[in-house]
Every structure is written in structure tokens, then in C-alpha cells.
C-alpha positions in Angstrom: 60.5 37.8 102.5 61.8 40.4 100.1 65.3 42.0 99.8 65.8 45.6 100.8 68.5 47.8 99.4 70.9 49.6 101.6 70.7 53.4 101.3 74.4 53.7 102.2 75.4 51.4 99.3 73.2 53.3 96.8 74.6 56.6 98.0 78.3 55.4 97.8 77.7 54.0 94.4 76.2 57.2 93.1 79.2 59.2 94.5 81.8 56.9 92.9 80.1 57.1 89.5 79.8 60.9 89.8 83.5 61.2 90.7 84.4 59.1 87.6 82.2 61.3 85.4 84.0 64.4 86.7 87.4 62.9 86.0 86.3 62.1 82.4 85.2 65.8 82.0 88.5 67.1 83.3 90.5 64.7 81.0 88.7 65.7 77.9 88.7 69.4 78.8 92.4 69.5 78.0 91.8 68.4 74.4 88.3 69.5 73.5 85.7 72.2 74.3 83.5 72.5 77.4 80.5 71.1 75.5 82.3 68.0 74.2 83.9 67.4 77.6 80.5 67.7 79.3 78.8 65.3 76.8 81.6 62.7 77.3 81.2 63.0 81.1 77.4 62.7 80.9 77.8 59.7 78.6 80.2 58.0 81.1 77.8 58.8 84.0 74.8 57.4 82.2 76.6 54.3 81.0 78.0 53.5 84.5 74.7 54.2 86.2 72.7 52.0 83.8 75.3 49.2 84.2 75.0 49.5 88.0 71.2 49.5 88.0 71.2 46.5 85.6 73.3 44.5 88.1 70.9 45.2 91.0 68.7 42.2 91.8 65.6 41.8 93.9 65.4 38.6 95.9 62.1 37.2 97.1 62.2 34.1 99.4 59.1 31.9 99.3 58.1 28.7 101.0 59.9 26.3 98.7 62.4 28.4 96.8 63.5 31.9 95.9 63.0 34.2 93.0 65.7 36.5 91.7 64.9 39.2 89.2 66.6 42.3 87.8 65.2 45.2 89.8 64.9 47.6 86.8 64.1 44.9 84.3 61.7 42.8 86.3 60.8 40.6 83.3 64.3 39.1 83.6 63.8 36.7 86.5 64.6 33.2 87.6 63.1 30.9 90.2 65.1 28.3 92.1 63.8 25.5 94.4 65.8 25.0 97.6 66.2 21.3 96.9 68.1 22.1 93.7 71.2 23.1 95.6 73.9 20.8 96.9 75.0 23.1 99.7 75.4 26.7 100.8 78.6 28.5 101.9 79.7 31.9 103.2 82.8 33.7 101.9 84.1 36.7 103.8 86.1 39.5 102.2 87.3 42.9 103.4 84.2 44.8 104.7 81.5 42.4 103.3 80.6 38.8 102.8 78.9 36.6 100.2 76.3 33.9 100.7 76.5 31.4 97.8 74.2 28.5 96.8 76.1 25.7 95.0 74.8 23.2 92.4 77.0 20.7 90.6 80.1 22.7 91.7 78.7 26.0 90.3 77.9 29.1 92.3 74.4 29.5 90.9 73.2 32.2 93.3 75.4 34.7 95.1 73.9 37.2 97.7 76.3 39.9 98.8 76.0 41.8 102.1 76.9 45.1 100.4 73.7 46.1 98.6 71.1 44.6 101.1 70.2 46.1 104.4 68.4 42.8 105.4 71.2 40.5 104.3 71.4 38.6 107.6 67.6 37.9 107.5 67.8 36.8 103.8 70.6 34.4 104.7 68.8 33.0 107.7 65.6 32.4 105.7 67.2 30.1 103.1 67.0 26.5 104.3 70.0 25.0 102.4 72.4 22.8 104.2 76.0 23.8 105.0 78.9 22.5 103.0 80.2 20.3 105.8 77.0 18.1 105.4 77.7 17.6 101.7 79.7 14.6 100.4 81.3 15.3 97.0 81.5 12.6 94.3 85.3 12.2 94.2 85.4 9.4 91.7 84.0 11.5 88.8 86.1 13.4 86.4 85.8 17.2 86.7 86.3 19.5 83.6 86.5 23.2 83.9 83.7 25.4 82.6 84.5 29.0 81.7 82.5 32.0 82.8 81.7 32.8 79.2 79.9 36.1 79.9 83.1 37.5 81.5 85.3 36.0 78.8 83.4 37.5 75.9 82.4 40.8 77.4 85.7 41.8 79.0 87.9 39.9 76.5 86.0 41.6 73.7 86.3 45.0 75.3 90.1 44.6 75.7 90.4 43.1 72.2 88.5 45.9 70.5 90.3 48.6 72.5 93.7 47.1 71.6 92.7 46.9 67.9 91.5 50.5 67.7 94.6 51.8 69.5 96.9 49.8 67.2 95.1 51.1 64.1 95.3 54.7 65.5 99.1 54.2 66.1 99.6 53.2 62.4 97.5 56.0 61.1 99.3 58.8 63.0 102.0 60.8 61.3 103.2 63.1 64.2 106.3 61.5 65.8 105.5 62.4 69.4 101.9 61.1 69.0 103.2 57.9 67.4 105.5 57.3 70.4 102.6 57.9 72.9 100.2 55.7 70.9 102.8 53.0 70.6 103.2 52.9 74.3 99.5 52.9 74.8 99.1 50.0 72.3 101.8 48.0 74.2 99.9 48.5 77.4 96.7 47.3 75.8 98.3 44.2 74.3 99.8 43.3 77.7 96.5 43.8 79.4 94.7 41.6 76.9 97.4 38.9 77.3 97.3 39.0 81.1 93.6 38.7 81.0 93.6 35.7 78.8 96.5 34.0 80.7 94.0 33.2 83.5 92.0 31.0 81.2 93.1 27.3 81.1 91.2 24.1 80.2 91.5 21.9 83.3 90.5 18.3 83.6 90.9 16.5 87.0 90.6 12.7 87.1 92.4 9.6 88.2 94.5 11.5 90.7 96.0 13.9 88.2 95.4 17.4 86.7 95.6 18.0 83.0 96.0 21.7 82.0 96.0 23.3 78.5 96.3 27.1 78.3 93.9 29.1 76.2 96.8 31.1 74.8 98.8 28.0 73.9 96.5 25.0 73.7 99.1 22.8 71.9 101.0 21.9 75.1 99.5 19.6 77.7 100.7 20.0 81.3 100.0 17.0 83.7 100.4 17.3 87.5 99.9 14.5 89.9 97.8 15.6 92.9 99.8 13.3 95.2 103.0 15.3 94.3 101.5 18.7 95.1 102.5 20.1 98.5 99.2 21.8 99.2 97.0 24.8 98.5 96.5 28.4 99.6 93.2 30.2 99.7 94.0 33.5 98.2 92.1 36.8 98.3 93.3 39.3 95.6 92.4 42.9 96.1 91.2 44.0 92.7 89.6 47.5 93.0 86.2 47.5 94.6 85.6 43.8 94.4 88.0 41.1 95.9 88.7 38.0 93.8 89.1 34.5 95.3 91.7 32.2 93.9 92.9 28.7 94.6 96.7 28.3 94.4 98.3 24.8 94.2 101.9 24.9 95.3 104.9 22.6 94.8 108.4 23.2 96.2 107.1 26.5 97.7 106.3 27.8 94.2 102.9 28.5 92.5 102.1 25.5 90.3 98.5 26.3 89.2 96.2 29.2 89.9 92.4 28.7 89.6 90.4 32.0 89.7 86.8 32.1 90.9 85.8 34.8 88.3 87.1 32.7 85.4 85.4 29.3 86.1 81.7 28.7 86.5 82.4 25.5 88.4 85.1 26.9 90.6 83.9 25.0 93.7 83.9 21.7 91.8 87.5 22.3 90.8 88.7 23.2 94.3 86.9 20.2 95.8 88.6 17.9 93.3 92.0 19.3 94.2 91.8 19.2 98.0 95.2 18.5 99.4 97.0 19.9 102.4 95.8 23.4 103.4 98.9 25.7 103.6 96.9 28.7 104.8 95.3 31.9 103.5 96.9 34.8 101.7 95.6 38.4 101.1 97.6 40.1 98.4 97.2 42.8 95.7 96.7 42.2 92.0 100.3 43.3 91.4 101.7 40.9 93.9 99.7 38.1 92.4 101.1 38.9 89.0 104.7 38.6 90.4 104.0 35.1 91.7 102.3 34.0 88.4 104.9 35.4 86.0 108.2 35.3 87.8 107.9 32.0 89.7 108.5 33.7 92.9 108.7 31.6 96.1 105.7 31.9 98.5 
């Protein structure tokens, strides 16, 4: 069986990218000529389109495994046997769901219902047991593993942007422009710090959680799992894609937030910190920020 792309998904993606390109043209039109604005819009359109096409994957399900390859770069491919995976799970978000194959606590394969018109058939054709039939090895220590691609790509992008804006602020000699650039540099620095604040080195063993923050690794925080009140399954609305987080709570306040996009072995971390389930939350990125920074009660 082979995956089939949804025409509605491809059409919607094309329209969104076209809209972004038009916005870029309008923004640059106030500062430059028509030709320069058009070139910037065209560059933005091509960049976003190439990025989107690069992320599209073709899935082929065979007798003993499945092959996943980049649709427009077919030489980049990977084959997985079904018996490699510990279990499968389905996560539902607003308007779509994801079918995930887990190995050693890592989400190795993720199939989203958005781009595929035959998503249900693909899901049914994969003979991997459900999570409820899997028994985790609770006696082993679990150490967090960063999603390094996201850290280096997005972190690098934020860092380079912040650096260039800061240099531009120093180089300017027009007072009004200096004020505007200073404000923009402040926003860039805050964005970079907020991005890096999600990254923590977490080690779970012997009934306790050891945490060191990437931004300040000199201080070790230790939490006993037995003293934690419970956890919330949190869905954070973050633009087009929702993000899943695992919030550990004590005294009705957020103690530790674990983000699915940050850690490769997110499922291993959540399995190792299973306590009392306090429910599910669906919040915006801004609301999540208030709980994380201002110690607001849940």
C-alpha cells in the first residue's frame, strides 16, 4: 500500500504560502521599488514552497515493514520493520490526528491525517500493537534526549537574526531608527531566551527527577515523584501545528513542563513520570507562557 496526498491539503498549503508571499511584497513595497518587492516576495514564495515540498513524505507499507522517503528527494529514504517498534499510539488534535510508532521511548515514525487522503487505510495496514499491551521498563534510568535538528535550526535562526538586528542597531545613527531597532532587538533577544527556556536536561531515576536548565546548567533541581500532585496533558495551540506538553504539578502550580517538540524521547520521559492524571488542557501559547513564567495557579 502506498500513501496518497490529499488535494485539499496541497491546495490549502499553496494558498497559505501565496498569501505570505503577497504580505512580503506589500511590506517591502513601502521601503523599496516594485522590482525589489516582487523579488523578495518571489524569494519568500520559493523558499516556503521548497521547504514544504521537502517535508512531504511518501509512505509505502510492505509485508514486514514500511518505507518512508522524501517525495521530491526519493533517494532520502528509510526502511523500518514492524517488529522494531515497542508500540503504536494515536494523538488527536484540533482537526487532525497523528499515528505514531514508538521505539525506546522515541517517536520514530509519525503519520499525520492532514496530508494523506488514505490515512485511515495506512493506519489500519500497520500491524503494531497498541500502547496498552506494552509494559515499560520502570526500573531503568531515563535521560532526556534533545531534538537536535530543531534546536540547531530554529535556535540558530533566532540567534543569527538577533545578532544581525543588534549589529544593525549599533550601526544606525538616526535617533528614530535606533529606537525602532532597539525595540526589535529586545523582541529578538526575548524570543531567543523563551525558545531556549524549554530546553532542560532531565534525568529520572530512583523515584526522583533531576533537572538542569540549558540556560543555567550550574543549578540542579531535584523533585521527588511521590511529592508531585499529578500531571496534565496539555495541547498548546501554536499557529498551524499544535504542540503536546506534559505538565507536572505541585500545590496547583506548574512544577515542570516537558515539550514533545523539544525531546526525542518524549514518551519515555512521560512514561517514567506517570503519577495521578489531573486532566487535559487546551490553551494558547501565550497562556502557556503565563503559567511558565509567572507561577500562575492552574
